[in-house]
C-alpha positions in Angstrom: 57.6 128.2 116.7 57.9 131.7 118.1 57.6 134.2 115.3 58.9 137.2 117.4 62.4 135.9 116.8 62.1 136.4 113.0 62.1 133.0 111.5 62.5 133.3 107.8 60.8 131.1 105.3 61.3 130.6 101.5 59.0 129.8 98.7 61.3 127.4 96.8 59.3 127.6 93.6 59.5 131.4 93.3 62.6 131.9 95.5 60.8 134.4 97.5 61.7 134.9 101.2 59.2 136.0 103.8 59.0 136.7 107.6 55.5 136.1 109.0 54.3 138.2 111.8 52.4 135.3 113.4 51.2 131.8 113.0 47.9 132.7 111.5 49.6 134.8 108.8 51.7 131.7 107.9 48.6 129.4 107.7 46.6 132.0 105.6 49.3 132.4 103.0 48.5 130.6 99.7 52.1 129.8 98.8 54.1 126.9 100.2 57.0 128.0 102.4 59.8 126.0 103.9 62.0 127.2 106.8 65.1 129.0 105.8 66.3 130.4 109.1 65.0 129.5 112.5 65.9 131.6 115.6 65.2 130.1 119.0 65.3 131.4 122.5 68.5 130.8 124.6 66.9 127.8 126.4 67.6 125.7 123.3 71.3 126.6 123.1 72.7 123.3 124.5 70.1 120.9 123.1 71.5 118.1 121.0 68.3 117.4 119.1 65.8 120.0 117.8 62.6 119.3 115.8 61.0 122.7 115.3 57.5 122.9 113.9 57.6 123.2 110.1 61.2 121.9 109.8 63.1 118.7 109.9 65.2 117.3 112.7 68.4 119.1 113.6 71.3 117.4 115.4 74.1 119.2 117.2 77.7 118.9 116.1 78.3 116.7 119.1 75.7 114.2 118.0 77.0 114.2 114.4 80.5 113.6 115.6 79.3 110.7 117.7 77.5 109.3 114.7 80.8 109.4 112.7 82.7 107.7 115.5 80.1 104.9 115.8 79.7 104.6 112.1 76.0 105.3 112.2 74.5 105.8 108.8 71.0 106.5 107.4 70.9 110.3 107.8 71.7 113.2 105.6 73.7 116.3 106.4 72.2 119.1 104.3 74.8 121.9 103.7 73.1 123.9 100.9 70.5 123.9 98.2 66.8 124.6 98.5 66.2 122.6 101.7 69.1 124.1 103.7 68.0 125.8 106.9 70.0 127.3 109.7 69.0 127.2 113.3 70.5 129.6 115.8 69.7 130.8 119.3 69.4 134.3 120.4 70.5 135.9 123.7 67.1 137.4 124.1 64.6 135.5 126.2 
């Protein structure tokens, strides 16, 4: 995960958000943080499946639509609450 793109994490027990400056700062922190917002470089913009370190699997809308058409079950679409995380790409390389 590239921290220069300001990935935001949340301590769900204290509802405290934090942006780490680097990977070592994340590992050294005593609290347990979950990804809240992940920002990726443009090369990931058209990917249908993302599995960033520290987060769960993210499917593109195209894949979720195909799942619905094919009646595929066994996955959850999280749209809120404490484990909700957004993934976006930036125009900056």
